[in-house]
N, CA, C and O atoms as CSV, one atom per row, in Angstrom:
chain,resi,resn,atom,element,x,y,z
A,1,MET,N,N,8.513,11.796,7.174
A,1,MET,CA,C,7.081,11.658,6.673
A,1,MET,C,C,7.596,11.155,5.353
A,1,MET,O,O,8.532,11.574,4.671
A,2,VAL,N,N,6.593,9.952,5.113
A,2,VAL,CA,C,6.877,9.527,3.735
A,2,VAL,C,C,5.943,10.270,2.393
A,2,VAL,O,O,4.732,10.446,2.526
A,3,GLN,N,N,6.285,10.453,1.799
A,3,GLN,CA,C,5.613,11.297,0.344
A,3,GLN,C,C,4.870,10.098,-0.502
A,3,GLN,O,O,5.338,8.971,-0.339
A,4,MET,N,N,3.794,10.241,-1.358
A,4,MET,CA,C,3.314,9.741,-1.959
A,4,MET,C,C,4.089,9.014,-3.323
A,4,MET,O,O,3.647,7.957,-3.776
A,5,GLN,N,N,5.038,9.553,-3.799
A,5,GLN,CA,C,5.680,8.998,-4.992
A,5,GLN,C,C,6.531,8.063,-4.403
A,5,GLN,O,O,6.673,7.082,-5.134
A,6,THR,N,N,7.214,7.993,-3.247
A,6,THR,CA,C,8.147,6.872,-2.680
A,6,THR,C,C,7.263,6.069,-2.656
A,6,THR,O,O,7.543,5.206,-3.488
A,7,LEU,N,N,5.974,5.762,-1.983
A,7,LEU,CA,C,5.000,4.854,-1.266
A,7,LEU,C,C,4.615,4.057,-2.976
A,7,LEU,O,O,4.725,2.837,-3.094
A,8,LYS,N,N,4.332,4.625,-3.746
A,8,LYS,CA,C,3.779,3.934,-5.269
A,8,LYS,C,C,5.143,3.590,-5.876
A,8,LYS,O,O,5.105,2.712,-6.739
A,9,GLU,N,N,6.248,4.073,-5.612
A,9,GLU,CA,C,7.325,3.453,-6.479
A,9,GLU,C,C,7.816,1.750,-5.347
A,9,GLU,O,O,8.561,0.843,-5.718
A,10,ILE,N,N,7.302,1.824,-4.404
A,10,ILE,CA,C,7.551,1.044,-3.570
A,10,ILE,C,C,6.626,-0.452,-3.626
A,10,ILE,O,O,7.005,-1.618,-3.741
A,11,LEU,N,N,5.389,0.089,-3.504
A,11,LEU,CA,C,4.562,-0.304,-4.005
A,11,LEU,C,C,4.673,-1.258,-5.240
A,11,LEU,O,O,4.229,-2.403,-5.151
A,12,ILE,N,N,5.259,-0.805,-6.395
A,12,ILE,CA,C,5.348,-1.284,-7.922
A,12,ILE,C,C,6.264,-2.178,-7.838
A,12,ILE,O,O,6.153,-3.274,-8.386
A,13,LYS,N,N,7.520,-1.739,-6.978
A,13,LYS,CA,C,8.430,-2.846,-6.972
A,13,LYS,C,C,8.091,-4.185,-6.472
A,13,LYS,O,O,8.014,-5.227,-7.124
A,14,ASN,N,N,7.830,-3.936,-4.766
A,14,ASN,CA,C,7.448,-5.409,-3.963
A,14,ASN,C,C,6.315,-5.830,-4.553
A,14,ASN,O,O,6.339,-7.057,-4.465
A,15,LEU,N,N,5.342,-5.490,-5.104
A,15,LEU,CA,C,4.051,-6.239,-5.440
A,15,LEU,C,C,4.228,-6.485,-6.703
A,15,LEU,O,O,3.125,-6.771,-7.169
A,16,LYS,N,N,5.140,-6.531,-7.613
A,16,LYS,CA,C,5.461,-6.512,-8.781
A,16,LYS,C,C,4.403,-6.071,-9.925
A,16,LYS,O,O,3.809,-6.837,-10.684
A,17,LEU,N,N,4.310,-4.755,-9.877
A,17,LEU,CA,C,3.495,-4.085,-10.755
A,17,LEU,C,C,4.127,-3.454,-11.714
A,17,LEU,O,O,3.717,-2.413,-12.229
A,18,GLU,N,N,5.069,-3.987,-11.987
A,18,GLU,CA,C,6.374,-3.487,-13.162
A,18,GLU,C,C,5.453,-2.849,-14.321
A,18,GLU,O,O,5.893,-1.797,-14.783
A,19,ASP,N,N,4.440,-3.246,-14.772
A,19,ASP,CA,C,3.434,-2.829,-15.949
A,19,ASP,C,C,2.654,-1.653,-15.771
A,19,ASP,O,O,1.865,-1.215,-16.608
A,20,MET,N,N,2.969,-0.999,-14.314
A,20,MET,CA,C,2.435,0.162,-13.804
A,20,MET,C,C,3.560,1.249,-13.807
A,20,MET,O,O,4.708,0.819,-13.923
A,21,THR,N,N,3.389,2.567,-13.699
A,21,THR,CA,C,4.475,3.567,-13.364
A,21,THR,C,C,3.288,4.628,-12.222
A,21,THR,O,O,2.079,4.811,-12.363
A,22,PRO,N,N,4.365,5.232,-10.978
A,22,PRO,CA,C,3.555,5.825,-10.047
A,22,PRO,C,C,2.189,6.684,-10.808
A,22,PRO,O,O,1.082,6.713,-10.271
A,23,GLU,N,N,2.436,7.244,-11.909
A,23,GLU,CA,C,1.605,8.182,-12.361
A,23,GLU,C,C,0.193,7.535,-12.636
A,23,GLU,O,O,-0.883,8.038,-12.312
A,24,ASP,N,N,0.391,6.237,-13.338
A,24,ASP,CA,C,-0.774,5.337,-13.354
A,24,ASP,C,C,-1.977,5.045,-11.773
A,24,ASP,O,O,-3.161,4.719,-11.689
A,25,ILE,N,N,-1.008,5.337,-10.847
A,25,ILE,CA,C,-1.735,5.041,-9.563
A,25,ILE,C,C,-2.190,6.053,-9.305
A,25,ILE,O,O,-1.471,7.043,-9.441
A,26,ASP,N,N,-3.554,6.210,-8.835
A,26,ASP,CA,C,-4.166,7.610,-8.597
A,26,ASP,C,C,-4.069,7.251,-6.694
A,26,ASP,O,O,-4.037,6.159,-6.127
A,27,ASP,N,N,-4.046,8.517,-6.169
A,27,ASP,CA,C,-3.887,8.244,-4.932
A,27,ASP,C,C,-5.211,7.951,-4.260
A,27,ASP,O,O,-5.105,7.676,-3.065
A,28,THR,N,N,-6.278,7.950,-4.698
A,28,THR,CA,C,-7.874,7.578,-3.869
A,28,THR,C,C,-8.152,6.032,-4.572
A,28,THR,O,O,-9.254,5.501,-4.433
A,29,MET,N,N,-7.177,5.439,-5.251
A,29,MET,CA,C,-7.373,4.200,-6.099
A,29,MET,C,C,-7.556,3.044,-5.118
A,29,MET,O,O,-6.534,2.978,-4.436
A,30,PRO,N,N,-8.412,2.136,-4.777
A,30,PRO,CA,C,-8.489,0.661,-4.191
A,30,PRO,C,C,-7.348,0.072,-4.772
A,30,PRO,O,O,-7.029,0.089,-5.961
A,31,LEU,N,N,-6.548,-0.642,-3.474
A,31,LEU,CA,C,-5.495,-1.497,-3.463
A,31,LEU,C,C,-6.150,-2.807,-4.026
A,31,LEU,O,O,-5.525,-3.452,-4.869
A,32,PHE,N,N,-7.304,-3.198,-3.623
A,32,PHE,CA,C,-7.764,-4.626,-3.836
A,32,PHE,C,C,-8.818,-4.447,-4.908
A,32,PHE,O,O,-9.396,-3.399,-5.196
A,33,GLY,N,N,-8.994,-5.826,-5.531
A,33,GLY,CA,C,-10.337,-5.441,-6.413
A,33,GLY,C,C,-10.031,-5.051,-7.918
A,33,GLY,O,O,-9.001,-4.529,-8.343
A,34,GLU,N,N,-10.941,-5.353,-8.490
A,34,GLU,CA,C,-10.936,-4.992,-9.984
A,34,GLU,C,C,-10.770,-3.553,-10.430
A,34,GLU,O,O,-10.299,-3.248,-11.526
A,35,ASN,N,N,-11.181,-2.695,-9.525
A,35,ASN,CA,C,-11.462,-1.270,-10.142
A,35,ASN,C,C,-10.209,-0.582,-9.392
A,35,ASN,O,O,-10.176,0.623,-9.142
A,36,GLY,N,N,-9.082,-1.578,-9.032
A,36,GLY,CA,C,-7.978,-0.302,-8.400
A,36,GLY,C,C,-6.629,-1.311,-8.925
A,36,GLY,O,O,-6.363,-1.467,-10.117
A,37,LEU,N,N,-6.151,-1.703,-8.232
A,37,LEU,CA,C,-4.744,-2.145,-8.342
A,37,LEU,C,C,-4.950,-3.924,-8.511
A,37,LEU,O,O,-4.107,-4.564,-9.139
A,38,GLY,N,N,-5.879,-4.450,-8.024
A,38,GLY,CA,C,-6.271,-5.598,-8.379
A,38,GLY,C,C,-5.671,-6.434,-7.820
A,38,GLY,O,O,-5.440,-7.523,-8.345
A,39,LEU,N,N,-5.140,-5.992,-6.178
A,39,LEU,CA,C,-4.471,-6.876,-5.237
A,39,LEU,C,C,-5.174,-8.163,-4.389
A,39,LEU,O,O,-6.276,-7.873,-3.922
A,40,ASP,N,N,-4.975,-8.745,-4.275
A,40,ASP,CA,C,-5.458,-10.201,-3.614
A,40,ASP,C,C,-5.039,-10.477,-2.289
A,40,ASP,O,O,-4.245,-9.635,-1.870
A,41,SER,N,N,-5.346,-11.484,-1.409
A,41,SER,CA,C,-5.416,-11.811,-0.445
A,41,SER,C,C,-3.653,-12.366,0.073
A,41,SER,O,O,-2.996,-12.220,1.103
A,42,VAL,N,N,-3.440,-12.932,-1.049
A,42,VAL,CA,C,-1.707,-13.281,-1.044
A,42,VAL,C,C,-1.131,-11.735,-1.062
A,42,VAL,O,O,-0.362,-11.407,-0.158
A,43,ASP,N,N,-1.438,-10.927,-1.926
A,43,ASP,CA,C,-0.577,-9.304,-1.949
A,43,ASP,C,C,-1.098,-8.951,-0.579
A,43,ASP,O,O,-0.149,-8.372,-0.050
A,44,SER,N,N,-1.940,-8.984,0.143
A,44,SER,CA,C,-1.990,-8.708,1.171
A,44,SER,C,C,-1.171,-8.792,2.546
A,44,SER,O,O,-1.204,-8.019,3.503
A,45,ILE,N,N,-0.310,-10.148,2.328
A,45,ILE,CA,C,0.489,-10.471,3.441
A,45,ILE,C,C,1.956,-9.852,3.204
A,45,ILE,O,O,2.594,-9.488,4.192
A,46,GLU,N,N,2.566,-9.712,1.763
A,46,GLU,CA,C,3.024,-8.786,0.990
A,46,GLU,C,C,2.995,-7.703,1.348
A,46,GLU,O,O,4.053,-7.398,1.899
A,47,LEU,N,N,2.177,-6.808,1.309
A,47,LEU,CA,C,1.889,-5.707,1.603
A,47,LEU,C,C,2.057,-5.345,3.204
A,47,LEU,O,O,2.789,-4.403,3.507
A,48,VAL,N,N,1.349,-6.130,4.269
A,48,VAL,CA,C,2.063,-5.887,5.369
A,48,VAL,C,C,3.626,-5.957,5.676
A,48,VAL,O,O,4.260,-5.139,6.343
A,49,LEU,N,N,4.067,-6.986,5.117
A,49,LEU,CA,C,5.954,-7.203,4.853
A,49,LEU,C,C,6.359,-5.990,4.326
A,49,LEU,O,O,7.392,-5.426,4.689
A,50,THR,N,N,5.883,-5.719,3.800
A,50,THR,CA,C,6.704,-4.531,2.586
A,50,THR,C,C,6.440,-3.090,3.704
A,50,THR,O,O,7.320,-2.260,3.932
A,51,VAL,N,N,5.032,-3.050,4.300
A,51,VAL,CA,C,5.215,-1.714,4.991
A,51,VAL,C,C,6.029,-1.688,6.353
A,51,VAL,O,O,6.309,-0.592,6.839
A,52,ASP,N,N,6.423,-2.880,6.994
A,52,ASP,CA,C,7.552,-3.053,8.252
A,52,ASP,C,C,8.572,-2.790,7.753
A,52,ASP,O,O,9.380,-1.972,8.191
A,53,LYS,N,N,8.697,-3.537,6.627
A,53,LYS,CA,C,10.438,-3.792,5.893
A,53,LYS,C,C,10.917,-2.458,5.359
A,53,LYS,O,O,12.093,-2.109,5.465
A,54,GLU,N,N,9.694,-1.493,4.604
A,54,GLU,CA,C,10.352,-0.652,4.326
A,54,GLU,C,C,10.109,1.006,4.983
A,54,GLU,O,O,10.609,2.046,4.554
A,55,PHE,N,N,9.311,0.854,5.983
A,55,PHE,CA,C,9.054,1.754,6.394
A,55,PHE,C,C,8.928,1.541,8.020
A,55,PHE,O,O,8.321,2.287,8.789
A,56,GLY,N,N,9.442,0.686,8.263
A,56,GLY,CA,C,9.600,0.112,10.083
A,56,GLY,C,C,8.031,0.381,10.879
A,56,GLY,O,O,7.885,0.688,12.062
A,57,VAL,N,N,6.937,0.165,9.851
A,57,VAL,CA,C,5.623,0.184,10.632
A,57,VAL,C,C,5.034,-0.904,10.771
A,57,VAL,O,O,4.542,-1.276,9.705
A,58,LYS,N,N,4.823,-1.737,11.794
A,58,LYS,CA,C,3.970,-2.954,12.267
A,58,LYS,C,C,2.584,-2.458,11.954
A,58,LYS,O,O,2.231,-1.280,12.017
A,59,ILE,N,N,1.789,-3.553,11.586
A,59,ILE,CA,C,0.487,-3.571,11.332
A,59,ILE,C,C,-0.219,-4.956,12.100
A,59,ILE,O,O,-0.607,-6.024,11.626
A,60,THR,N,N,-0.200,-4.464,13.395
A,60,THR,CA,C,-0.766,-5.413,14.308
A,60,THR,C,C,-2.415,-6.237,14.093
A,60,THR,O,O,-2.805,-7.384,13.878
A,61,ASP,N,N,-2.978,-5.009,14.278
A,61,ASP,CA,C,-4.837,-4.917,14.342
A,61,ASP,C,C,-5.115,-5.585,12.690
A,61,ASP,O,O,-5.146,-4.922,11.653
A,62,SER,N,N,-5.290,-7.003,12.817
A,62,SER,CA,C,-5.766,-7.062,11.636
A,62,SER,C,C,-7.534,-6.606,11.534
A,62,SER,O,O,-8.057,-6.472,10.427
A,63,LYS,N,N,-8.201,-6.433,12.623
A,63,LYS,CA,C,-9.313,-5.925,12.297
A,63,LYS,C,C,-9.078,-4.306,11.373
A,63,LYS,O,O,-10.068,-3.982,10.717
A,64,GLU,N,N,-8.172,-3.579,11.322
A,64,GLU,CA,C,-7.938,-2.510,10.894
A,64,GLU,C,C,-7.620,-2.749,9.442
A,64,GLU,O,O,-7.701,-1.857,8.598
A,65,TYR,N,N,-7.232,-4.067,9.166
A,65,TYR,CA,C,-6.528,-3.779,7.640
A,65,TYR,C,C,-7.543,-3.510,6.390
A,65,TYR,O,O,-7.143,-3.405,5.230
A,66,GLU,N,N,-8.685,-3.429,6.720
A,66,GLU,CA,C,-9.588,-3.273,5.468
A,66,GLU,C,C,-9.577,-1.613,5.495
A,66,GLU,O,O,-9.735,-0.999,4.439
A,67,LYS,N,N,-9.404,-0.992,6.619
A,67,LYS,CA,C,-9.528,0.623,6.443
A,67,LYS,C,C,-7.740,1.040,6.233
A,67,LYS,O,O,-7.580,2.064,5.568
A,68,ILE,N,N,-7.277,0.798,6.408
A,68,ILE,CA,C,-5.808,1.092,6.644
A,68,ILE,C,C,-5.509,0.687,4.681
A,68,ILE,O,O,-5.080,1.460,3.825
A,69,PHE,N,N,-5.899,-0.645,4.538
A,69,PHE,CA,C,-5.702,-1.062,3.011
A,69,PHE,C,C,-6.730,-0.395,1.773
A,69,PHE,O,O,-6.642,-0.765,0.603
A,70,ALA,N,N,-7.671,0.604,2.226
A,70,ALA,CA,C,-8.578,0.853,1.668
A,70,ALA,C,C,-8.357,1.518,0.288
A,70,ALA,O,O,-9.125,1.355,-0.660
A,71,THR,N,N,-7.370,2.195,0.259
A,71,THR,CA,C,-6.959,3.114,-0.986
A,71,THR,C,C,-5.398,3.334,-0.638
A,71,THR,O,O,-5.035,2.878,0.446
A,72,VAL,N,N,-4.507,3.936,-1.383
A,72,VAL,CA,C,-3.332,4.169,-1.642
A,72,VAL,C,C,-3.148,5.414,-0.660
A,72,VAL,O,O,-2.079,5.557,-0.067
A,73,GLN,N,N,-4.182,6.294,-0.498
A,73,GLN,CA,C,-4.141,7.306,0.292
A,73,GLN,C,C,-4.205,7.133,1.744
A,73,GLN,O,O,-3.584,7.799,2.573
A,74,SER,N,N,-5.166,5.998,2.007
A,74,SER,CA,C,-5.215,5.528,3.498
A,74,SER,C,C,-4.072,4.719,3.990
A,74,SER,O,O,-3.890,4.531,5.193
A,75,LEU,N,N,-3.247,4.207,2.997
A,75,LEU,CA,C,-2.271,3.440,3.516
A,75,LEU,C,C,-1.099,4.479,3.721
A,75,LEU,O,O,-0.265,4.317,4.612
A,76,LEU,N,N,-1.077,5.428,2.957
A,76,LEU,CA,C,0.158,6.562,3.120
A,76,LEU,C,C,0.089,7.299,4.882
A,76,LEU,O,O,0.951,7.460,5.746
A,77,ASP,N,N,-1.394,7.602,4.811
A,77,ASP,CA,C,-1.783,8.016,6.173
A,77,ASP,C,C,-1.631,7.357,7.235
A,77,ASP,O,O,-1.446,7.885,8.332
A,78,PHE,N,N,-1.697,6.007,7.008
A,78,PHE,CA,C,-1.554,5.159,8.499
A,78,PHE,C,C,-0.055,5.816,8.535
A,78,PHE,O,O,0.333,6.732,9.261
A,79,ILE,N,N,0.799,4.966,7.380
A,79,ILE,CA,C,2.416,4.909,7.422
A,79,ILE,C,C,2.807,6.386,8.366
A,79,ILE,O,O,3.402,6.420,9.443
A,80,ASN,N,N,2.463,7.116,7.866
A,80,ASN,CA,C,2.855,8.571,8.364
A,80,ASN,C,C,1.931,9.077,9.705
A,80,ASN,O,O,2.133,10.149,10.275
A,81,ALA,N,N,1.087,8.293,10.022
A,81,ALA,CA,C,0.911,8.672,11.688
A,81,ALA,C,C,1.324,7.825,12.488
A,81,ALA,O,O,1.251,8.086,13.688
A,82,GLN,N,N,1.948,6.403,11.990
A,82,GLN,CA,C,2.776,5.987,12.858
A,82,GLN,C,C,4.418,6.192,13.164
A,82,GLN,O,O,5.159,5.607,13.954
A,83,LYS,N,N,4.689,7.363,12.123
A,83,LYS,CA,C,5.939,7.476,12.505
A,83,LYS,C,C,6.351,9.000,13.223
A,83,LYS,O,O,7.500,9.207,13.614
């Protein structure tokens, strides 16, 4: 089971969010948009690759992206459900 702290550290490292700490990222924070981590469509590709590389979880249904990537918590829930 992946822990929230681990996921946040990996997001910071792989998405080049060096100005943030895991404590800065709320579990319910949106991944995309101004009110969240501020990720964009280019980051979404990196996020899919990161989830595959770091956790061995493939996201193949692009229709599910919005639900999976809604918040940090929804991403963690998806990863843990696949393991």
